C-alpha positions as CSV (number, residue, x, y, z in Angstrom):
1,M,129.8,114.1,71.0
2,T,126.8,114.9,70.2
3,A,123.4,112.8,71.3
4,P,121.4,110.9,69.2
5,Q,118.3,113.2,68.2
6,G,116.0,110.5,69.6
7,L,117.6,110.0,72.4
8,H,117.1,113.6,72.9
9,F,113.0,113.8,72.0
10,K,112.6,110.8,75.6
11,T,114.6,112.5,77.0
12,S,111.9,115.4,77.2
13,V,108.8,113.3,76.9
14,L,109.5,111.9,80.1
15,I,110.7,115.2,81.5
16,L,107.0,116.3,80.3
17,I,105.4,113.1,82.0
18,M,107.4,113.6,85.5
19,I,106.4,117.2,85.4
20,S,102.3,116.2,84.8
21,V,102.5,113.1,86.8
22,A,104.5,113.8,90.5
23,P,101.8,116.5,90.9
24,L,99.0,115.2,90.1
25,G,100.0,112.5,92.5
26,D,100.9,115.0,95.4
27,T,97.6,116.5,94.4
28,F,95.9,113.2,95.3
29,L,97.8,111.9,98.0
30,G,97.0,115.1,99.6
31,K,93.9,115.2,98.5
32,G,93.1,111.1,100.1
33,M,95.1,112.5,103.4
34,K,92.9,115.1,104.1
35,E,89.6,113.3,103.9
36,V,91.9,110.3,106.5
37,G,92.3,113.1,108.3
38,G,95.2,113.5,111.2
39,M,95.9,110.2,113.5
40,P,94.8,111.3,117.2
41,G,97.8,109.9,118.5
42,W,100.4,107.4,118.8
43,A,98.8,104.1,120.5
44,P,98.8,101.0,118.4
45,S,95.4,101.3,117.9
46,D,94.8,104.8,116.8
47,L,98.2,104.1,113.9
48,F,96.0,100.7,112.6
49,F,93.2,103.0,112.3
50,F,95.1,105.6,111.1
51,F,96.8,103.5,108.0
52,F,93.9,100.9,107.6
53,H,91.7,103.9,106.8
54,A,95.0,105.9,104.6
55,F,95.6,102.3,102.7
56,T,92.0,101.8,101.8
57,S,90.7,105.2,100.3
58,G,91.0,104.6,96.8
59,T,92.4,108.9,96.4
60,V,95.5,108.2,97.9
61,W,95.6,105.2,95.8
62,I,95.1,107.0,92.7
63,G,98.1,109.2,93.7
64,I,101.0,106.7,95.2
65,G,100.3,104.9,91.2
66,L,100.8,108.6,90.3
67,L,104.1,108.6,92.2
68,L,105.5,105.3,90.8
69,A,104.3,106.3,87.3
70,Y,106.8,109.9,87.8
71,F,109.5,107.5,90.0
72,I,109.7,105.2,87.0
73,A,110.2,107.9,84.6
74,Y,112.7,109.7,86.4
75,L,114.9,105.8,86.6
76,L,114.9,106.2,83.4
77,V,115.8,109.2,82.5
78,L,118.7,109.4,84.4
79,S,120.0,106.2,82.7
80,W,120.8,108.6,79.5
81,A,120.9,112.1,81.1
82,D,122.7,113.8,83.5
83,Y,121.0,114.8,86.6
84,S,122.2,118.2,86.8
85,Y,119.9,118.3,83.8
86,V,117.6,115.9,84.5
87,Q,116.4,117.4,88.5
88,P,117.0,121.3,87.4
89,A,114.2,120.5,84.2
90,S,112.0,118.6,86.4
91,S,111.3,121.3,88.4
92,A,108.7,122.7,86.2
93,S,106.3,120.7,88.3
94,Y,106.4,123.4,91.1
95,V,104.7,125.8,88.3
96,L,101.4,123.1,87.9
97,I,101.8,122.0,91.7
98,A,101.1,125.4,92.9
99,L,97.8,125.9,90.5
100,L,96.6,122.2,91.8
101,A,96.9,123.2,95.1
102,H,95.5,126.7,94.3
103,F,92.0,125.3,92.8
104,I,92.1,121.7,93.4
105,L,93.0,121.5,97.3
106,H,91.9,125.7,97.6
107,E,95.4,126.4,99.4
108,G,95.9,130.5,99.4
109,I,99.1,130.7,97.5
110,S,100.9,134.2,98.9
111,P,102.9,136.8,96.3
112,T,106.0,135.6,97.7
113,R,105.5,132.0,97.1
114,W,104.5,132.8,93.8
115,A,107.3,135.3,93.3
116,G,109.2,131.7,94.0
117,V,108.1,129.9,91.4
118,L,108.6,132.0,88.9
119,V,112.5,132.5,90.3
120,I,112.3,128.7,89.7
121,C,110.5,128.8,86.2
122,L,113.2,131.0,84.8
123,G,116.5,128.6,86.0
124,V,114.3,126.2,84.1
125,F,114.2,127.6,81.6
126,V,118.0,128.3,81.7
127,V,118.7,124.2,82.5
128,G,116.5,123.5,79.4
129,H,118.5,125.2,76.7
130,T,121.6,122.9,77.9
131,H,122.1,119.6,76.2
132,P,120.9,117.1,79.0
133,Q,124.2,115.3,78.5
134,T,127.8,116.4,79.1
135,P,130.4,115.9,75.9
136,E,132.6,113.8,78.6
137,H,129.4,111.7,79.8
138,H,130.5,108.2,79.7
139,S,128.6,104.7,80.8
140,W,129.7,103.0,84.3
């Protein structure tokens, strides 16, 4: 049993969307929360002040919107492709995460962390060369 060509194309497009918007959403969220700053304490006024600034930050809301787009794409692709294919394939976003963290958030990425990203990419390459749906796949 093989999936129609259109289904494989839709799966690839949605995984590319997931790979793009999740790291961007995380980056915007991280940048926004660094702008908001840490929570000074656990007093009710500190909590209110912290969450008020977090939820009035445009950068945080852009991050939330991008992560919502990721979640929608994730829901859609899981409705027709195997989780064991989707999750590893979407892990290609780790390269983009590391690059965005380094260049946008100005975080240091150690050689060991880069080696880990390379190992993940090799795994993504292997998974990417398999079929997105197992032959025994049945609708529930």
